C-alpha positions in Angstrom: 13.5 -2.4 9.2 10.0 -2.2 10.9 7.9 0.9 10.9 6.7 -0.2 14.4 8.5 -3.0 16.2 6.1 -5.0 18.3 8.2 -8.1 18.2 11.0 -6.8 20.3 8.5 -5.5 22.8 6.7 -8.9 23.0 10.0 -10.7 23.6 10.6 -8.5 26.6 7.3 -9.2 28.3 6.5 -12.7 27.0 6.7 -14.4 30.3 4.3 -11.8 31.9 2.0 -11.9 28.8 1.7 -15.7 28.9 1.0 -15.6 32.7 -1.6 -12.9 32.3 -3.4 -14.7 29.4 -3.3 -18.1 31.2 -4.9 -16.5 34.2 -7.9 -15.3 32.1 -8.1 -18.6 30.4 -8.2 -20.2 33.9 -10.9 -18.1 35.4 -12.9 -17.8 32.2 -14.3 -14.4 32.7 -13.9 -13.3 29.2 -16.3 -10.3 29.2 -15.7 -7.7 32.0 -13.4 -9.9 34.0 -11.3 -8.7 36.9 -8.5 -7.5 34.6 -10.8 -4.7 33.4 -11.1 -3.1 36.8 -7.4 -3.6 37.5 -6.4 -1.8 34.3 -8.9 0.9 34.7 -7.6 1.7 38.2 -3.9 1.6 37.2 -4.4 3.8 34.1 -6.6 6.3 36.0 -3.9 6.6 38.7 -1.2 7.1 36.0 -3.2 9.8 34.2 -4.3 11.5 37.4 -8.1 11.3 37.1 -10.9 9.7 39.2 -12.4 7.4 36.6 -11.2 5.3 33.7 -13.8 3.3 31.7 -12.4 0.7 29.3 -14.3 0.1 26.0 -14.0 -1.8 22.7 -12.0 0.7 20.7 -10.8 4.4 20.5 -13.8 5.0 18.2 -16.2 3.7 20.7 -14.6 5.8 23.4 -15.3 9.0 21.3 -18.8 7.7 20.5 -19.6 7.0 24.1 -18.3 10.4 25.2 -20.6 12.2 22.7 -23.5 10.0 23.8 -22.8 11.0 27.4 -23.5 14.6 26.5 -26.7 13.6 24.6 -25.3 14.8 21.2 -27.7 14.4 18.2 -29.2 16.2 15.2 -28.9 19.9 15.2 -25.8 20.0 17.4 -22.4 21.2 15.9 -19.2 19.7 17.1 -15.9 21.6 16.3 -12.9 19.5 15.4 -9.9 19.3 13.2 -9.9 18.0 9.6 -6.3 16.8 10.0 -6.8 13.5 11.7 -8.2 10.0 11.2 -11.8 9.8 10.2 -12.9 8.3 13.5 -12.8 11.7 15.2 -15.5 13.2 12.9 -17.2 9.8 12.0 -18.7 9.5 15.5 -20.1 13.0 15.3 -22.1 12.1 12.0 -23.0 8.7 13.4 -25.2 10.5 16.1 -26.7 12.8 13.4 -24.7 15.8 14.6 -22.6 18.0 12.3 -18.8 18.4 12.4 -17.5 21.9 11.9 -13.9 21.7 10.7 -11.4 24.0 12.2 -7.9 24.5 10.6 -4.7 23.6 12.4 -1.6 25.4 13.7 1.0 25.0 11.1 3.8 24.1 13.6 2.1 21.7 16.0 -0.6 20.3 13.5 -3.2 20.6 16.3 -6.3 22.5 16.0 -5.7 26.4 16.1 -7.5 28.0 19.1 -7.7 31.4 17.2 -9.6 29.7 14.4 -11.8 27.7 16.8 -12.9 31.0 18.4 -13.7 32.4 14.9 -15.6 29.3 13.9 -17.8 29.4 17.0 -18.6 33.1 16.4 -19.3 32.3 12.6 -21.7 29.5 13.5 -23.6 31.7 16.0 -23.8 34.5 13.6 -24.5 32.1 10.6 -21.8 34.0 8.7 -19.3 31.8 6.7 -17.4 35.1 5.9 -15.8 34.9 9.3 -14.9 31.2 9.1 -15.9 28.4 6.6 -19.1 26.6 7.8 -20.9 23.4 6.7 -23.2 23.7 3.8 -26.9 24.4 4.7 -27.8 21.0 3.2 -26.8 19.4 6.4 -29.7 21.0 8.1 -33.1 19.1 8.4 -35.1 20.0 5.3 -38.2 20.8 7.5 -36.4 23.1 9.9 -35.0 26.6 9.8 -33.3 26.1 13.2 -29.6 26.9 13.1 -27.0 24.4 14.1 -26.3 24.7 17.9 -22.7 24.7 19.0 -22.4 21.9 21.6 -18.8 20.8 22.0 -15.2 20.7 20.8 -13.0 17.6 20.1 -9.3 18.6 19.8 -6.9 15.9 18.7 -3.5 15.4 20.2 -1.9 14.6 16.8 1.1 12.4 16.5 1.3 12.3 20.4 1.5 16.0 21.1 -1.4 17.5 23.3 -3.3 20.4 21.8 -3.4 23.8 23.6 -5.9 22.9 26.2 -5.6 26.1 28.3 -6.7 28.2 25.3 -9.2 25.6 24.0 -11.0 25.0 27.4 -11.2 28.8 28.0 -12.8 29.4 24.7 -15.2 26.5 25.3 -16.2 27.7 28.8 -16.8 31.2 27.3 -19.4 29.6 24.9 -20.8 26.9 27.2 -19.2 24.0 25.3 -17.9 20.7 26.5 -14.4 19.5 25.5 -13.5 16.0 24.6 -9.9 15.2 24.3 -9.1 12.9 21.5 -6.0 11.3 22.9 -6.0 8.3 20.7 -2.3 9.1 19.9 -1.2 10.8 23.1 -1.6 8.5 26.1 1.7 9.0 28.0 2.3 12.6 26.8 2.3 15.7 29.0 0.9 19.3 28.8 2.1 21.9 31.2 2.7 19.4 34.0 -0.5 17.4 33.5 -0.8 14.1 31.7 -2.6 13.5 28.5 -6.1 12.1 29.1 -6.6 14.6 32.0 -6.9 17.8 29.9 -10.6 18.0 29.2 -14.1 17.1 30.4 -13.7 13.6 29.0 -10.7 12.1 27.3 -10.6 9.2 24.9 -7.7 7.0 24.0 -7.1 4.0 21.7 -5.3 0.8 22.3 -5.0 -0.1 18.7 -1.8 -2.2 18.3 0.2 0.6 16.7 -0.5 3.1 19.4 2.1 3.9 22.1 0.2 1.7 24.6 -1.5 -0.9 22.2 -3.1 -4.3 22.8 -3.4 -7.1 20.4 -6.6 -6.2 18.8 -9.0 -3.2 19.4 -9.5 -1.5 22.6 -10.0 2.0 24.1 -10.7 3.9 27.3 -12.5 7.0 28.5 -11.2 9.2 31.3 -13.0 11.7 33.5 -13.2 13.4 36.9 -16.9 13.7 36.7 -18.7 11.0 38.8 -21.9 11.4 36.9 -20.4 11.2 33.5 -18.4 8.2 34.5 -21.5 6.4 35.6 -23.2 7.4 32.2 -20.2 6.1 30.3 -20.3 2.9 32.3 -23.9 2.4 31.4 -23.6 3.3 27.7 -20.8 0.8 27.1 -23.1 -2.1 28.2 -26.3 -1.4 26.2 -27.5 1.4 28.5 -27.5 -0.9 31.5 -29.2 0.2 34.8 -29.3 -1.9 37.9 -28.8 -5.1 36.0 -28.2 -6.1 32.3 -32.0 -6.4 31.7 -32.7 -2.9 33.1 -31.9 -0.6 30.3 -32.2 3.1 31.2 -30.8 4.6 28.1 -29.7 3.7 24.6 -26.3 2.3 24.7 -23.8 0.2 22.7 -21.9 -3.0 23.0 -18.7 -1.3 23.9 -16.9 -3.5 26.3 -13.2 -4.1 26.3 -12.3 -7.8 26.2 -10.7 -9.2 29.2 -7.9 -10.8 27.3 -7.0 -7.4 25.8 -7.0 -5.9 29.3 -4.6 -8.7 30.5 -2.3 -7.9 27.6 -2.4 -4.3 28.3 -1.5 -4.8 32.0 1.7 -6.6 30.9 2.5 -3.9 28.4 1.8 -1.0 30.9 4.5 -2.4 33.3 7.1 -1.2 30.8 5.3 1.7 29.3 6.9 4.6 31.3 10.3 3.3 30.2 9.1 3.1 26.6 7.9 6.7 26.7 11.4 7.8 27.6 12.9 5.6 24.8 10.6 7.2 22.3 11.6 10.6 23.4 15.2 9.6 23.1 14.7 8.2 19.6 12.8 11.4 18.6 15.6 13.7 19.9 18.1 11.7 17.9 16.1 11.9 14.8 15.8 15.7 15.0 19.5 16.2 15.8 20.5 13.9 12.9 18.0 15.3 10.3 18.6 19.0 11.3 22.3 18.4 10.6 21.5 16.9 7.1 21.6 20.1 5.2 19.5 23.1 4.4 17.3 21.2 1.9 16.4 18.5 4.6 12.7 18.2 5.6 11.3 20.2 8.6 11.5 18.3 11.9 8.6 18.3 14.4 8.2 21.1 16.9 7.4 20.4 20.6 6.6 23.4 22.9 8.8 23.8 25.9 6.0 23.0 28.3 4.9 19.8 26.5 6.1 16.3 26.1 5.1 14.2 23.1 4.7 10.4 23.3 5.7 10.3 19.5 2.9 8.1 18.2 4.5 9.1 14.9 7.7 11.0 13.9 6.5 13.2 11.0 8.5 15.4 8.7 7.5 18.2 6.3 8.9 18.1 2.8 9.2 21.2 0.7 6.3 20.1 -1.5 4.5 17.0 -2.8 7.2 16.2 -5.3 9.9 16.5 -2.7 8.0 14.2 -0.4 7.7 11.5 -3.1 11.3 11.8 -3.9 12.3 11.4 -0.3 9.9 8.5 0.3 11.1 6.7 -2.9 14.7 7.1 -1.8 13.9 5.7 1.5 11.9 2.8 0.1 14.9 1.9 -2.2 17.0 1.6 0.9 14.5 -0.7 2.7 13.2 2.0 5.0 9.4 2.0 5.5 7.5 5.3 5.6 3.8 6.4 5.9 1.6 9.4 5.3 -0.6 10.6 8.1 -2.9 12.0 6.6 -3.0 12.3 2.8 -6.5 14.0 2.6 -8.1 16.3 5.2 -11.5 15.2 6.4 -13.3 18.2 5.0 -12.4 17.0 1.5 -13.3 13.4 2.1 -16.1 11.8 0.1 -17.9 10.8 3.4 -18.3 14.4 4.3 -19.1 15.8 0.8 -22.6 16.7 2.0 -21.1 19.3 4.3 -20.1 21.4 1.2 -16.5 22.2 2.2 -14.4 23.2 -0.9 -10.6 23.1 -1.4 -9.2 26.1 0.4 -11.6 25.8 3.4 -8.7 24.6 5.6 -5.5 25.6 3.8 -3.0 24.8 6.5 -4.4 21.3 6.8 -4.4 20.9 2.9 -0.8 22.1 2.7 0.4 19.7 5.5 -1.4 16.8 3.9 0.5 17.4 0.6 3.9 17.6 2.4 3.9 15.4 5.5 5.3 11.9 5.9 6.4 9.8 8.9 9.5 7.8 9.6 9.8 4.5 11.6 9.1 5.2 15.3 9.1 2.9 18.3 11.0 2.5 21.6 13.4 -0.1 20.2 14.7 2.0 17.2 18.4 1.7 17.1 20.8 4.6 16.7 22.4 2.7 13.8 19.1 2.6 12.0 18.4 6.3 12.7 21.8 7.2 11.3 21.1 5.1 8.2 17.7 6.9 7.7 19.3 10.4 8.2 22.1 9.6 5.8 19.5 8.7 3.0 17.7 12.0 3.7 21.0 13.8 3.5 22.0 12.2 0.2 18.6 13.3 -1.2 19.0 16.8 0.1 22.4 17.2 -1.5 21.1 16.5 -5.0 
């Protein structure tokens, strides 16, 4: 059994894939070829925003978004510790400081109430209100406090964060919001599509994502004409009127034409795949919830949201229970994964921030209990019933 089945998908679209790839090979515009603009236009229309800017990866998308806001040393960016390192990594790469805010225990997304506390705590320089980064992150020669600059919520596992609450808090404090939609392209929040929920949104086309290419790729989305122009400049070395007119410091963040051609073929069946993912998730939840009182906790999706199910993640009773379930599934030939085993505030890469265990207790608890089952549009009912049966057998012991 595959954790993510890309082979079945490829078989469905092979004719179109081959045609698209051959077209690129024929015209030879491997960098910024016409497929880039075609993809950007289609995805912007799908999301419901004016601008889409393709780039080399989801990480580059986040980096470019922060660069578009001029983020640098002395700036504080609020984000969740329960995510992949890329979200906070780009903050540190620019010399800014991530301020970690704990998650909601049901959705696993950043908790708006704690976000408000963290902003107040940073402005007051009072860690008794909310845990703050250690003072060692400040320049040794400066007594200037960290300045709140922006928020990066993460749409974890394909479920959008609570953007009405987050955007209201950000506006109150004069902060920008960047939607980390690396896992949520295709999801919905209160009638709006993911990637249209913040000032700038960033997604990833890593192969395992709901819409993935056959390498690395990413995209930024925005309704702001000026930000879009800045992002387009940043992705090509700060390009101005031509490639030798550099008006700002940028990066080599272009999306390959071949990857755009692959994404165009995949996007043709993407809306159907989103529905198939939701059908598979609903079937999982029904089967597992009927497995017995000792079964793991199934995901919660608010009534006004639609997940794209980048992962289907369960909560075991504790770490030992998780290990027992995963071992049992492994013995039955069923792959599992843990997203994420260690929250970012406890990662070695961020040790200089001085966060200690207990700083984000909900994230730490989730990291010790969570595990994910196979999830993709082509997951058969038979396979799901087999998975649920293994979990039921374990629950009955």
